[in-house]
Backbone bond lengths (Angstrom), bond angles and torsions (degrees), N, CA, C in turn:
res aa  C-N    CA-C-N  psi(-1)  N-CA   C-N-CA  omega(-1)  CA-C   N-CA-C  phi
1 X - - - 1.453 - - 1.525 109.78 -
2 X 1.292 114.97 150.18 1.460 122.05 -179.34 1.515 106.55 -116.87
3 X 1.306 116.56 120.33 1.461 121.12 -172.32 1.524 112.03 -101.67
4 X 1.332 115.26 132.69 1.450 121.92 172.63 1.514 108.96 -106.57
5 X 1.315 117.14 -157.35 1.453 122.07 178.77 1.524 111.74 -79.98
6 X 1.331 116.55 -43.72 1.472 120.23 -178.04 1.523 113.04 -122.02
7 X 1.345 116.80 -3.95 1.464 120.63 -179.72 1.519 110.89 -133.47
8 X 1.321 113.16 162.15 1.465 121.91 173.21 1.529 105.76 -126.32
9 X 1.320 117.37 135.94 1.453 122.64 177.44 1.520 107.91 -104.49
10 X 1.338 116.29 132.97 1.463 120.60 -177.75 1.521 109.88 -146.50
11 X 1.322 115.70 159.59 1.464 120.99 178.99 1.527 109.69 -60.08
12 X 1.326 115.29 148.28 1.465 120.87 177.73 1.522 109.23 -104.21
13 X 1.333 115.49 152.40 1.457 120.89 179.59 1.513 111.16 -146.10
14 X 1.314 116.35 -174.26 1.464 122.59 -177.41 1.530 112.35 -57.29
15 X 1.322 117.28 -27.57 1.476 120.72 179.54 1.532 112.13 -67.45
16 X 1.329 117.59 -13.68 1.464 122.20 179.28 1.528 112.82 -94.39
17 X 1.316 116.77 2.48 1.468 121.52 -173.40 1.525 112.79 -60.10
18 X 1.317 118.35 -40.92 1.463 120.05 -176.91 1.529 111.11 -62.06
19 X 1.329 116.94 -44.03 1.472 120.11 178.30 1.519 110.59 -62.78
20 X 1.321 116.70 -47.98 1.461 121.12 -178.71 1.533 110.57 -61.24
21 X 1.316 116.79 -43.95 1.471 121.35 179.31 1.537 109.90 -60.58
22 X 1.329 116.74 -45.54 1.468 121.37 -179.07 1.528 111.08 -63.30
23 X 1.327 117.90 -45.54 1.468 121.48 179.79 1.521 111.29 -62.31
24 X 1.338 115.87 -43.14 1.463 120.04 -177.33 1.526 113.22 -70.64
25 X 1.316 117.82 -10.50 1.461 121.98 177.29 1.526 112.15 -109.79
26 X 1.323 116.77 11.57 1.458 121.93 178.07 1.528 108.67 -102.18
27 X 1.339 118.12 110.10 1.469 120.73 -176.51 1.526 113.93 -57.45
28 X 1.321 117.64 -33.15 1.464 119.91 -179.94 1.533 111.23 -70.05
29 X 1.321 117.38 -40.13 1.462 121.72 177.97 1.528 110.07 -66.16
30 X 1.315 116.54 -41.31 1.471 121.62 -173.96 1.530 113.21 -89.47
31 X 1.307 119.24 4.68 1.454 123.63 -172.73 1.525 114.02 -46.63
32 X 1.315 118.55 -48.50 1.463 121.68 -174.91 1.525 113.04 -111.03
33 X 1.318 116.10 23.07 1.468 120.28 179.14 1.518 109.77 -120.38
34 X 1.336 114.79 158.38 1.454 119.86 173.69 1.524 107.04 -66.08
35 X 1.310 116.33 122.05 1.461 120.09 -179.66 1.519 110.49 -83.44
36 X 1.327 115.73 127.03 1.467 117.04 173.84 1.529 108.54 -70.88
37 X 1.300 115.62 159.14 1.464 118.39 175.07 1.524 107.80 -63.62
38 X 1.328 117.81 146.55 1.469 120.03 -179.28 1.529 111.45 -54.67
39 X 1.316 114.94 137.86 1.458 121.76 177.71 1.517 109.14 -132.64
40 X 1.303 115.59 154.07 1.464 119.89 174.66 1.530 108.41 -77.73
41 X 1.304 115.83 162.05 1.458 120.65 176.17 1.526 109.93 -58.18
42 X 1.306 116.96 -39.81 1.458 121.53 179.43 1.527 111.47 -62.80
43 X 1.332 117.96 -39.08 1.465 121.20 177.98 1.532 111.12 -66.14
44 X 1.318 117.15 -40.48 1.468 120.81 178.37 1.524 109.60 -65.22
45 X 1.325 116.53 -42.80 1.464 121.03 178.77 1.531 110.12 -60.84
46 X 1.334 116.85 -45.53 1.469 121.04 179.83 1.531 110.94 -63.15
47 X 1.331 116.75 -41.23 1.469 120.97 179.81 1.527 111.22 -62.91
48 X 1.331 116.62 -43.33 1.464 119.18 178.65 1.528 111.26 -68.21
49 X 1.334 117.00 -37.90 1.466 120.73 179.74 1.530 111.12 -66.74
50 X 1.328 117.28 -35.71 1.469 121.91 -177.15 1.528 112.56 -85.54
51 X 1.320 116.72 -9.11 1.461 120.56 -176.52 1.524 110.19 -63.72
52 X 1.321 115.60 136.49 1.468 120.27 177.03 1.528 109.61 -62.34
53 X 1.305 115.45 157.28 1.469 120.62 178.00 1.528 109.51 -60.84
54 X 1.315 116.12 152.33 1.457 120.75 176.35 1.523 109.76 -53.54
55 X 1.321 115.07 139.50 1.458 121.49 -178.87 1.520 108.24 -145.02
56 X 1.306 116.16 171.99 1.465 122.03 -177.60 1.522 111.59 -53.78
57 X 1.317 117.47 -41.30 1.468 120.77 -175.06 1.520 114.07 -88.12
58 X 1.324 117.95 -5.57 1.463 121.03 -176.67 1.527 109.77 -156.06
59 X 1.318 115.53 90.38 1.460 122.21 -176.96 1.526 108.74 -112.05
60 X 1.327 117.41 116.88 1.464 123.27 178.63 1.518 108.35 -118.37
61 X 1.344 116.03 122.69 1.458 120.99 -177.30 1.516 110.85 -128.64
62 X 1.319 115.71 137.76 1.449 120.74 172.61 1.516 109.04 -79.72
63 X 1.327 116.37 147.26 1.462 122.59 177.64 1.523 107.11 -105.67
64 X 1.313 116.73 116.99 1.470 122.56 177.51 1.515 109.90 -109.79
65 X 1.331 116.54 138.95 1.460 120.90 173.22 1.526 107.84 -73.03
66 X 1.325 117.45 127.14 1.463 120.77 -179.72 1.524 112.39 -62.55
67 X 1.319 116.63 -35.53 1.459 120.76 -174.65 1.529 112.90 -60.44
68 X 1.347 116.97 -37.29 1.467 118.53 -175.50 1.525 114.69 -134.10
69 X 1.331 117.68 0.48 1.463 121.11 177.35 1.522 115.39 73.82
70 X 1.336 117.97 10.98 1.462 121.56 -179.32 1.530 110.00 -76.88
71 X 1.333 116.14 134.91 1.460 121.32 173.11 1.516 107.23 -72.16
72 X 1.347 117.01 119.33 1.468 120.02 -174.10 1.525 113.23 -116.75
73 X 1.333 117.40 -8.39 1.453 119.05 -179.10 1.510 111.42 178.32
74 X 1.325 114.46 -164.70 1.456 120.06 178.57 1.515 110.41 -146.54
75 X 1.317 114.37 159.04 1.456 122.25 176.77 1.521 107.21 -141.40
76 X 1.323 116.24 144.87 1.459 119.97 -178.69 1.524 110.29 -139.85
77 X 1.310 115.25 140.14 1.459 122.77 167.18 1.521 104.87 -112.57
78 X 1.317 116.44 120.90 1.460 119.45 -175.08 1.519 110.52 -133.91
79 X 1.321 113.72 166.13 1.467 122.35 176.77 1.528 112.74 61.13
80 X 1.312 117.45 25.53 1.472 120.14 177.48 1.529 109.13 -79.63
81 X 1.300 115.86 143.77 1.461 122.56 174.70 1.517 107.20 -138.29
82 X 1.341 117.51 129.07 1.471 119.36 -177.14 1.525 113.98 -54.65
83 X 1.332 116.52 -34.98 1.463 118.08 -178.31 1.522 113.01 -71.09
84 X 1.340 117.75 -22.93 1.466 121.09 177.08 1.524 111.71 -96.01
85 X 1.325 116.85 -36.97 1.457 120.99 -178.32 1.519 113.75 70.40
86 X 1.328 116.81 25.50 1.467 122.09 -178.70 1.523 108.81 -125.86
87 X 1.326 116.93 138.55 1.464 121.80 176.12 1.520 109.08 -132.06
88 X 1.319 116.00 154.07 1.467 122.83 174.03 1.518 108.22 -97.80
89 X 1.314 116.00 139.55 1.460 121.56 -176.93 1.521 110.71 -112.38
90 X 1.322 115.87 136.91 1.468 123.72 171.68 1.521 107.59 -127.41
91 X 1.330 115.86 142.68 1.460 120.38 177.01 1.512 109.37 -151.55
92 X 1.313 116.11 144.59 1.456 119.63 163.79 1.522 109.90 -158.86
93 X 1.320 113.87 149.54 1.459 121.40 173.87 1.516 106.78 -104.18
94 X 1.313 115.96 124.12 1.458 121.14 -178.09 1.517 113.92 -93.98
95 X 1.308 117.56 -23.15 1.467 121.25 -179.61 1.522 108.09 -87.89
96 X 1.320 116.05 101.03 1.469 121.52 -171.13 1.523 113.85 -62.90
97 X 1.327 118.02 -26.93 1.469 118.68 179.69 1.527 112.04 -69.51
98 X 1.342 117.38 -9.65 1.462 121.61 176.72 1.522 112.21 -99.18
99 X 1.315 117.89 -1.94 1.463 121.74 178.83 1.529 109.39 -67.32
100 X 1.313 116.89 146.32 1.460 122.14 174.87 1.514 114.63 76.93
101 X 1.311 118.63 12.08 1.470 121.99 -178.94 1.526 113.49 -107.62
102 X 1.332 117.24 4.63 1.459 120.54 178.82 1.522 114.60 91.43
103 X 1.334 117.33 0.02 1.467 119.76 -177.97 1.529 112.31 -67.85
104 X 1.339 117.93 -38.03 1.470 120.39 179.04 1.528 110.11 -64.93
105 X 1.318 117.13 -42.63 1.463 121.00 178.65 1.521 110.37 -61.53
106 X 1.327 117.11 -45.04 1.463 120.66 179.75 1.531 110.87 -65.70
107 X 1.323 117.63 -40.74 1.468 120.52 178.09 1.527 110.54 -62.32
108 X 1.344 116.89 -41.69 1.462 121.25 178.24 1.532 110.54 -61.69
109 X 1.315 116.85 -49.85 1.474 120.24 -179.97 1.521 110.80 -59.56
110 X 1.318 115.40 -43.19 1.461 120.72 -175.75 1.525 111.16 -65.81
111 X 1.334 117.48 -46.27 1.472 119.39 -179.54 1.525 110.49 -69.59
112 X 1.323 118.32 -34.16 1.467 120.24 177.62 1.527 110.62 -67.81
113 X 1.329 118.07 -41.63 1.475 120.76 175.55 1.523 110.16 -58.40
114 X 1.328 116.06 -43.42 1.461 120.59 178.56 1.534 110.32 -63.64
115 X 1.328 116.88 -45.31 1.458 120.88 -179.53 1.524 112.25 -61.61
116 X 1.316 117.10 -45.00 1.461 120.28 -178.93 1.527 111.87 -74.95
117 X 1.321 116.70 -36.68 1.464 120.38 -177.91 1.519 112.86 -82.28
118 X 1.305 117.38 -70.85 1.461 122.19 -174.03 1.532 113.44 -70.61
119 X 1.337 116.87 -37.14 1.462 119.67 -177.89 1.534 112.45 -91.20
120 X 1.321 116.29 -10.99 1.470 123.08 179.56 1.533 112.30 58.14
121 X 1.326 115.21 38.82 1.458 119.55 177.10 1.520 110.20 -70.64
122 X 1.302 115.24 151.03 1.464 123.20 176.79 1.528 110.44 -93.68
123 X 1.352 116.67 -30.43 1.450 121.56 -175.97 1.525 109.84 -155.41
124 X 1.324 115.46 147.52 1.468 121.93 173.47 1.526 106.89 -123.20
125 X 1.335 115.46 132.64 1.462 121.84 -177.14 1.519 110.41 -118.94
126 X 1.336 114.80 160.20 1.458 121.17 172.68 1.512 108.59 -159.95
127 X 1.330 115.46 166.80 1.463 120.39 169.85 1.522 107.45 -126.63
128 X 1.325 115.08 152.40 1.458 120.98 -179.64 1.527 108.26 -143.91
129 X 1.332 116.16 136.27 1.459 120.87 177.74 1.526 108.15 -62.99
130 X 1.328 116.42 135.89 1.462 121.22 -174.70 1.527 112.78 -56.58
131 X 1.315 117.69 -29.04 1.469 121.01 -178.92 1.533 113.54 -84.04
132 X 1.310 117.79 -5.65 1.466 121.27 179.83 1.529 109.08 -87.93
133 X 1.324 114.75 73.24 1.467 122.21 -173.77 1.524 112.79 -64.33
134 X 1.336 118.20 -37.43 1.464 121.12 -178.80 1.523 110.45 -63.63
135 X 1.334 117.06 -45.30 1.464 120.13 179.93 1.522 110.61 -64.67
136 X 1.306 116.51 -42.73 1.464 119.39 -178.99 1.537 111.04 -61.24
137 X 1.333 117.46 -39.93 1.473 120.69 177.27 1.536 110.49 -59.45
138 X 1.331 116.30 -42.93 1.469 120.01 178.71 1.523 109.99 -61.42
139 X 1.332 116.93 -48.15 1.465 120.69 -177.92 1.525 111.01 -60.81
140 X 1.319 117.25 -43.17 1.461 120.49 179.99 1.526 111.50 -66.89
141 X 1.339 116.79 -36.42 1.464 121.17 178.06 1.528 111.01 -59.40
142 X 1.323 116.16 -36.36 1.464 122.11 -178.95 1.528 110.99 -79.26
143 X 1.338 117.59 -20.07 1.454 121.22 177.02 1.519 115.42 121.48
144 X 1.326 118.14 -2.89 1.468 120.35 178.66 1.527 109.81 -61.91
145 X 1.329 115.09 142.14 1.462 121.07 -179.82 1.526 109.28 -122.14
146 X 1.324 114.72 144.60 1.458 119.97 177.51 1.525 109.42 -67.58
147 X 1.333 115.49 132.25 1.460 121.23 179.78 1.522 112.27 -116.59
148 X 1.306 116.42 -12.35 1.457 119.14 -179.23 1.513 111.04 173.82
149 X 1.293 113.84 -179.58 1.463 120.40 -177.65 1.521 108.31 -134.21
150 X 1.314 116.75 128.41 1.454 123.43 176.26 1.526 106.59 -100.04
151 X 1.295 116.10 115.54 1.454 120.41 -170.59 1.524 112.98 -83.71
152 X 1.326 114.23 137.55 1.466 124.24 174.29 1.529 113.61 40.10
153 X 1.313 115.76 57.55 1.468 120.35 -176.88 1.522 113.43 -117.27
154 X 1.329 117.84 2.59 1.464 121.44 -179.90 1.519 108.41 -132.52
155 X 1.315 116.37 126.36 1.470 120.68 -177.47 1.529 110.26 -112.33
156 X 1.322 114.53 131.72 1.459 120.52 176.26 1.515 107.80 -148.31
157 X 1.318 116.82 133.20 1.463 123.38 177.17 1.528 112.30 52.29
158 X 1.326 115.85 41.14 1.454 120.50 176.41 1.511 115.27 76.48
159 X 1.327 117.60 7.30 1.464 120.86 -178.71 1.528 109.69 -122.68
160 X 1.328 115.59 144.51 1.457 121.43 177.44 1.527 109.86 -95.56
161 X 1.350 115.51 138.00 1.464 122.50 179.78 1.523 109.46 -124.46
162 X 1.314 115.00 155.51 1.460 121.80 173.26 1.522 109.37 -86.31
163 X 1.322 115.01 166.17 1.466 122.36 172.36 1.517 108.19 -126.81
164 X 1.321 115.18 145.78 1.455 120.63 169.99 1.523 107.68 -90.57
165 X 1.320 116.73 136.57 1.463 122.19 168.17 1.525 105.42 -93.05
166 X 1.339 116.19 128.60 1.457 120.72 -177.83 1.523 109.09 -128.37
167 X 1.320 116.28 152.01 1.457 121.11 179.82 1.519 111.45 -142.03
168 X 1.324 114.38 159.78 1.462 122.57 -178.97 1.517 109.42 -143.12
169 X 1.340 116.42 131.31 1.459 123.13 172.96 1.529 108.23 -105.17
170 X 1.328 117.98 158.75 1.473 119.96 -176.68 1.531 114.58 -53.36
171 X 1.316 117.73 -39.56 1.467 120.27 -176.95 1.525 112.46 -75.61
172 X 1.320 118.79 -4.91 1.468 122.45 179.27 1.535 112.16 -99.86
173 X 1.336 117.12 -11.08 1.467 120.49 -177.54 1.521 110.94 -63.93
174 X 1.336 115.05 125.50 1.479 120.72 178.63 1.503 110.25 -111.13
């Protein structure tokens, strides 16, 4: 487990399927994310059970609140390659009652520290829909900087939105 100030990051498994299934079927949680096609709880459980062990190129961690041990979200570093030293980051908190308490910021800092320290990454990247102001504030708080704009690449409710491409180097982590 990887411990932050208010969260703990740990490997996810089939026992986490119910939470993941519930979050992925909550329109408010999924508002600014690519929605997976609907799946049954059994399909989500099977997918998590069949998932390969965490590895350098595909790290999936559950985010638990330290105060009560509740699984509140997930974070992933993916597409990392040692020769590039760059990984893409995904994060979301599915338990809405934990939103706005600093857990996402702590999870971001914690996974970035792990990526730069233990994985020896040179850079961590992400994209965020321009209208997802709350997520962007979290990313900027941690030190991510806008590097570009991907135009009209995300569709929601019949409208196309842009995404910001953001990046973070080890010396920028706050």
